[in-house]
N, C-alpha and C positions, 0 to 999 in steps of 0.2 A: 563268167564269174571267176574272180581271183580269190584264192583262199590261202591263208596261212594261220598259224595257231592263234596269235593274238590280234590280228588285223590292225596292227599298230605301225607297220612299216612297209614291207615289201608289197603286200596286197593293196594297201592304200595308194602307194606310188603307181602301181600298175593300173588300178581303176582310174585314177585321175589322169594319167598320161593317155590311156586309151580313149577316155571320153573327150579329151582335148584334141586328139589327132584323128579320131575315127570319122569316116564319112557319115553324112546325115543318115539317120535311121538305125544306127548302131549305138548300143549303150552297154557299158559294163557296170557291174556291182562288185563289191568285195565283202568278205566276211571272214570271221575267225571261228575256230572250233572252241577256243577258250579266250574270248575277247578281253583285251586290256581295258583299263579305265580310260586311257587317252591315247591319241596318236603320239608316237615318239617325237618330241619337240625337235630333235636334230633332223629327223626326216622332213618335218615341216620346213625347217631352215634350208635344206639342200634343194627342195622343190621351189622355194621362194627365190632362190638364186637363179632359176631359169624362168621366172615369171609366173609361177603357179602357186596360188594361195590355197592351202588345205587347212588353215587354222580353224575352220568350222567343222572339219570332219571328225566323226566319232567312230570308234570301233563298233562293229556289229556282229551279232551271233549268226552263224549260218542257220538257215531254216529249210525245212522240207520244201516249202514253196519256192525258195531260191533255187534249189537243186532241180526241181521239176521244170522251172522256167528257163534254166540255163541251156544255151546251145552247146557251150563248152565249159568245162571246169578246169581251171589251171591252178595247181598248187605251186607255191613259191619255193618249196623245199623246207622240210620240217626239221632238218638237222638230225642229230643222233637220237633224239627222243622219239617217243611214240606219237604218231600223227593220225588221229581218227579220220581226217579227210582222205587218207589213202584208200579208204574203203568205199568212197563215193563212186557212182557211175560216171562215165564220160571224162575221166581224169587224164590230164597231161601234167607232168611235173617239170618245172623249169629249174629246180635245184639251185636256187639263188641263196647266197650266204645271208644269214640273219644279221640285220643291221644293229641289233642290240649290243651296246658297249663298244661300237666301232668309232674311229675318229671321223671327223668331217670329210677328210680326204677319202677314206674308205667308203663312206656313205655316198660320196659323189660317184665313185666307181660303181657301186651297187645301183645307184639311180641310172647311170648311163647304160649299164647292162640291161636293166629292166626296160629302159626306153628303146634300146635296139631290138629286144625281143617283142615288144609291143608293136613296133613298126613292121617287123616281119609278120606278126599275126595279122595286122591290118592289111598288108599286101596280099595275104592269102584269103581274105574274106570273099565270099561269093558276091560278085558284083551284080547289081540289078540289071536285068535285060529289058530292052525296049520291046513293047508289044506292037 
């Protein structure tokens, strides 16, 4: 599970990239502690540039069920403000810059950092063993 405050940028990118690249049987979700009304349109644009359409995505609130079902919880980095997600169990923080108010070039850099981290995460997944 990928978590950020608004679930409008970083965590949406991570969820979508993970689900596009992960091996069969693995699935990610994303959520926010204080979800926005919509996904950041510029985030939608920079993902579309690499062939990924998230125009249908909606920010979601984190739930106790999501926390229970998650194998791992990755926060995107909450910036200088208070982040309630920091008190969740099984936390790993990627400390990725908030895309809010950034230029398209800066958003592309954030997208590429997230993509690299997602690829490393996927490489570290437990591989199914043959019986």
